[in-house]
C-alpha positions as CSV (number, residue, x, y, z in Angstrom):
1,M,55.3,-1.3,-67.7
2,I,58.6,-1.6,-69.7
3,S,60.3,0.4,-72.1
4,S,58.8,-0.1,-75.6
5,I,62.2,-0.9,-76.4
6,V,62.6,-3.6,-75.0
7,R,63.0,-6.6,-77.3
8,R,60.9,-9.6,-75.6
9,F,62.4,-13.3,-76.9
10,G,59.4,-16.3,-76.3
11,I,60.2,-19.5,-75.3
12,R,57.0,-20.5,-74.1
13,G,56.4,-24.4,-75.1
14,L,59.6,-25.3,-75.4
15,R,60.4,-28.2,-73.5
16,G,64.1,-28.4,-73.8
17,R,64.5,-28.0,-77.7
18,G,66.1,-24.9,-79.6
19,A,64.6,-21.7,-79.1
20,K,62.1,-19.8,-81.0
21,P,61.1,-16.2,-80.6
22,G,58.1,-15.7,-79.4
23,P,55.0,-12.2,-80.0
24,G,57.1,-9.0,-80.1
25,N,57.7,-5.8,-82.0
26,A,60.8,-5.1,-84.1
27,K,63.1,-3.7,-82.1
28,P,67.0,-3.1,-82.1
29,A,69.2,-5.8,-80.6
30,G,71.1,-4.7,-77.4
31,V,68.6,-5.1,-74.5
32,L,66.4,-7.9,-73.7
33,C,64.0,-9.2,-71.0
34,A,62.6,-12.8,-70.3
35,Q,59.6,-14.1,-71.8
36,A,56.8,-14.7,-69.6
37,P,56.5,-18.0,-67.9
38,A,52.8,-18.1,-67.5
39,G,51.7,-21.6,-68.6
40,W,54.7,-23.2,-69.4
41,S,56.5,-25.8,-66.8
42,H,60.8,-26.3,-66.2
43,D,61.6,-29.7,-67.9
44,T,62.8,-31.9,-66.3
45,R,63.8,-35.0,-68.7
46,P,66.9,-36.2,-69.1
47,R,69.8,-34.9,-71.1
48,G,72.6,-35.9,-72.4
49,R,75.3,-35.0,-70.1
50,T,75.5,-36.7,-66.4
51,I,74.5,-33.1,-64.5
52,D,71.4,-32.9,-66.6
53,R,70.4,-36.4,-66.7
54,V,70.5,-35.4,-62.8
55,L,68.4,-31.9,-62.5
56,G,67.4,-31.2,-66.2
57,R,68.1,-27.6,-67.1
58,D,68.3,-24.2,-64.7
59,P,65.0,-23.1,-65.2
60,V,66.2,-18.9,-65.3
61,S,68.1,-20.4,-68.2
62,E,65.0,-21.6,-69.8
63,L,63.9,-18.2,-70.1
64,F,66.4,-16.7,-71.6
65,D,67.0,-19.4,-74.7
66,A,65.9,-17.3,-77.9
67,G,67.5,-14.2,-76.5
68,A,70.8,-16.0,-75.7
69,R,70.4,-16.9,-79.0
70,A,69.9,-14.1,-80.3
71,Q,73.2,-12.0,-78.9
72,L,74.9,-15.2,-80.1
73,G,73.7,-14.8,-83.9
74,R,75.6,-11.5,-83.3
75,A,79.0,-12.4,-82.1
76,Y,79.4,-15.3,-84.8
77,A,78.6,-12.8,-87.0
78,D,81.2,-10.6,-86.2
79,R,84.3,-12.8,-84.5
80,G,86.5,-11.2,-82.1
81,T,84.1,-8.2,-81.6
82,W,82.1,-8.1,-78.3
83,K,78.5,-8.0,-78.6
84,E,76.7,-6.4,-75.3
85,T,73.4,-6.5,-74.2
86,R,71.6,-5.3,-71.2
87,L,69.5,-7.8,-69.0
88,Q,66.4,-6.3,-67.5
89,P,65.8,-7.5,-64.1
90,P,62.9,-10.2,-64.0
91,E,59.5,-9.2,-63.1
92,A,56.9,-9.8,-60.5
93,R,55.5,-12.8,-62.8
94,H,59.0,-14.1,-63.5
95,R,60.0,-13.7,-59.3
96,A,56.7,-15.1,-59.0
97,Y,57.4,-18.6,-60.8
98,L,61.0,-18.8,-59.6
99,V,60.5,-18.4,-56.1
100,S,57.5,-21.2,-56.7
101,L,60.1,-23.8,-57.7
102,G,62.2,-22.6,-54.6
103,I,64.7,-20.3,-56.5
104,D,65.3,-16.5,-55.6
105,P,66.3,-15.1,-58.6
106,D,67.3,-11.6,-57.3
107,G,70.0,-13.8,-55.2
108,P,73.4,-14.2,-55.1
109,D,75.3,-15.7,-58.4
110,D,75.0,-19.6,-57.5
111,A,78.2,-20.7,-59.8
112,S,78.4,-24.6,-58.7
113,I,81.7,-25.8,-59.2
114,P,83.8,-24.8,-55.4
115,G,85.8,-22.0,-55.5
116,R,85.0,-20.9,-59.1
117,P,87.9,-18.5,-60.2
118,G,86.1,-17.8,-63.3
119,L,83.1,-15.7,-64.1
120,D,81.4,-14.2,-61.6
121,A,77.9,-13.4,-62.8
122,R,76.6,-11.4,-60.0
123,T,73.6,-12.3,-59.6
124,R,71.3,-15.4,-60.0
125,W,69.1,-13.7,-63.0
126,A,72.2,-13.5,-64.6
127,R,73.5,-16.8,-63.7
128,G,70.9,-18.3,-65.4
129,Y,71.2,-16.1,-68.9
130,V,74.6,-16.8,-69.1
131,R,73.6,-20.5,-68.7
132,A,71.4,-20.0,-71.6
133,L,74.0,-18.8,-73.6
134,Y,76.5,-21.7,-73.1
135,Y,73.6,-23.8,-73.2
136,Q,72.3,-23.4,-76.9
137,H,75.9,-22.6,-78.1
138,V,77.0,-25.9,-77.6
139,N,73.9,-28.1,-78.0
140,Y,72.7,-25.9,-81.1
141,S,75.0,-24.0,-82.7
142,T,76.2,-24.6,-85.9
143,E,79.3,-23.6,-87.4
144,A,77.9,-21.6,-90.1
145,G,76.3,-19.5,-87.4
146,G,73.5,-20.9,-87.5
147,W,70.8,-22.8,-86.1
148,R,69.7,-26.7,-85.6
149,A,66.7,-28.1,-85.2
150,A,67.9,-30.8,-83.3
151,R,70.1,-31.3,-80.3
152,R,73.9,-31.3,-81.8
153,P,75.0,-35.2,-81.9
154,A,78.3,-33.9,-80.2
155,P,78.6,-30.7,-78.4
156,R,80.1,-27.7,-79.6
157,P,83.4,-26.7,-77.4
158,G,81.7,-24.2,-75.1
159,R,85.3,-22.2,-74.8
160,L,84.8,-20.9,-78.6
161,I,83.0,-18.3,-76.6
162,E,83.8,-15.9,-74.2
163,V,81.1,-14.1,-72.0
164,R,81.9,-11.0,-69.2
165,V,79.0,-10.1,-66.7
166,G,79.3,-6.3,-65.9
167,G,77.2,-4.3,-63.0
168,N,74.0,-2.5,-63.9
169,V,74.5,0.5,-66.6
170,R,72.3,4.0,-66.6
171,A,70.0,4.4,-69.6
172,L,71.2,5.7,-72.4
173,G,68.2,7.9,-74.6
174,L,65.6,5.2,-74.8
175,I,67.5,2.4,-74.1
176,P,66.5,1.0,-70.3
177,A,69.3,0.5,-67.8
178,G,70.2,-2.8,-67.2
179,Q,73.1,-5.5,-66.4
180,L,75.6,-5.7,-69.1
181,I,76.1,-8.8,-70.3
182,A,78.9,-9.1,-73.3
183,V,80.2,-12.0,-75.5
184,R,82.1,-12.8,-78.3
185,M,83.2,-15.9,-80.7
186,R,86.7,-16.1,-80.1
187,S,89.3,-16.0,-83.2
188,A,90.1,-19.1,-84.7
189,A,94.3,-18.6,-83.0
190,E,92.5,-18.3,-79.6
191,A,90.1,-21.3,-80.2
192,A,93.4,-23.2,-81.6
193,Q,95.1,-22.4,-78.3
194,L,92.9,-23.4,-76.3
195,A,91.8,-26.8,-78.3
196,R,95.4,-27.8,-77.8
197,K,95.4,-26.6,-74.1
198,A,92.6,-29.0,-73.5
199,H,94.3,-31.5,-75.6
200,Q,96.8,-31.2,-73.0
201,A,95.2,-31.9,-70.2
202,A,95.2,-35.1,-68.7
203,S,91.9,-35.0,-66.7
204,V,89.9,-32.0,-65.2
205,P,90.7,-32.0,-61.0
206,E,87.9,-32.9,-59.1
207,S,87.7,-29.3,-57.1
208,R,86.8,-28.1,-60.8
209,R,84.0,-30.5,-61.2
210,S,79.9,-29.2,-61.3
211,D,79.0,-30.0,-57.9
212,S,75.2,-30.6,-58.1
213,R,74.8,-30.1,-54.4
214,L,75.1,-26.3,-54.7
215,R,72.1,-26.4,-57.6
216,D,69.1,-24.7,-56.6
217,W,67.0,-27.0,-58.6
218,G,65.8,-30.5,-59.1
């Protein structure tokens, strides 16, 4: 059984659109677990970016859309401040669903950029959540801190947010143990500085581009 304090986020029936919260009781933010995948199929429809058109979305990330929105919403409302959550491990139903797709949620991080020097998500499960954070921010967030019903016509820069993934932390009172993940909205000054650097960069080196061959879904 999962503690009653765990917030559940629904993604059933979204088919790749913006996330909508599913059934659940009112519980404090800061702890999340994936919604049950029963009756829901992995979305393989073509996307906007080249990599999305080739592979569709990461099935693990699709389980976390609404949870990602909830954490991002807290970060948008308090810019510059880290907002944490405790990611609950996959349940048997999540494992069964993902294994049926050839994915081991308990496996190591599967960053798809060779020799990536950036974020270490530690686990495949957490990498899926990180991808959900960036997917929702880039494609559905608004500058006012809300969410669009339809995909943005132009992607929002992913560099506007920063994500950190920690290890597992012990239970704290009624809050269960889980993997610590923090996100913040960068300050306006940081965002402007990163935008200047991005503008000055002539191109993205081949070695830093995502390699579809390193991904475990199709």
